[in-house]
N, C-alpha and C positions, 0 to 999 in steps of 0.2 A: 184338645183347644185347639180350634179354629183359627187359621193361620193367612189372611188375607192380604190381597193384591197389595193394599196399600196402605196393609201396614208394612211388608219387605217393603216397599217403594219407602214409604218413611225415613226406614231405618238404610239404607242403601243409596237414596238419593246423591250421597255428595260423591261416593265412588264414583255413583254409575257417573255423574260432571265427567268426574276425575277422565275418568278412563276414555270416554268419548272424547273428552277435549283432544289425552294427551292422539289419540287416532289423529284428528283432523291436525294438529299441529306436528305430525312425521316424528313424536318423542312413543318411546316404547311403549304399548295402553297396560304394561303390566308392573308402569312406576319404575321400571330399572335401569332407565335413562344414565347412563353419569350425572356426574353433580354436573359438570362440567357444560353438556350437552343441557341442559334445562336453562342452569344461568348463563347463557349462551340466550336460550332463547328468550327468557324474564328481563336482559338483558333488550335486547331487537322492543323486548312492546314496549322497555323503559323508553325509551329514546324517541319510540313512535309520541309519547303520551308526553314527553318535553313538548316537540312540536306546537301543540295544542295550544301552548298557552303563546308559543309564538304567533298563531295567527288569527286573525280575524274572521275569516271567511268561510260558513262553514262549508262551502262548494269541498273547499279546498280538504279540510277536518276531514269530512266523511272519505275524501279520496281518499287519505289515508292512515282511516281511524284504524284497532285492533275491534273488531267483530265482537268481544263482551263491551268494551265502551261503548259502542252504537247507541244504546238505550239511554243510558245518563247524556250522549249529545244532543240525542233528537232533543230529550226533553231541554238543557240549556236553550237549543237554537228557536227554538219550537215559534215563540212569540215573534222574532226575527222573519221564519217562514215564508211565503205565501202558499194558497192554497195547491197549489201544482207542484211544489214543492216539499214540501206539507208530507203528500198520496205517495211521490216518488222516496224518499227519504224513510217515509212511514213502511214504504213498499218493501225499502232494503232491509233496513231491521230484521223487521217479518221473517226472510227466506233467509238472513246467515244467523238467527238465535240457533242456541243450541237447544235449549228448553223451557221456556217462557219460565215454570216455575221457579228456576233455579236463578234466575236474572229480575222478579215478579215484574215478567210482560201478561 
């Protein structure tokens, strides 16, 4: 039986995603961070996300946004951005993405 890369990738993509995410966020990539470390990290993300609702300026939102939120935020604000802003934020989202496959980029 042949086992090609894409079959393997399909089965392991979420493990790869979370491993990479933990490395980027400074958590233990093997998933052995303490509950407190993980909770502290996600609470920080939640606080940032709460600010999105308080702000109506896409430029301020993009400055504070968690990188996993950049694509949905770009979609939300797209019609309110001029061409140069679209280019700027599209480039930012592209360079900060972890893997376009995971967030349907």
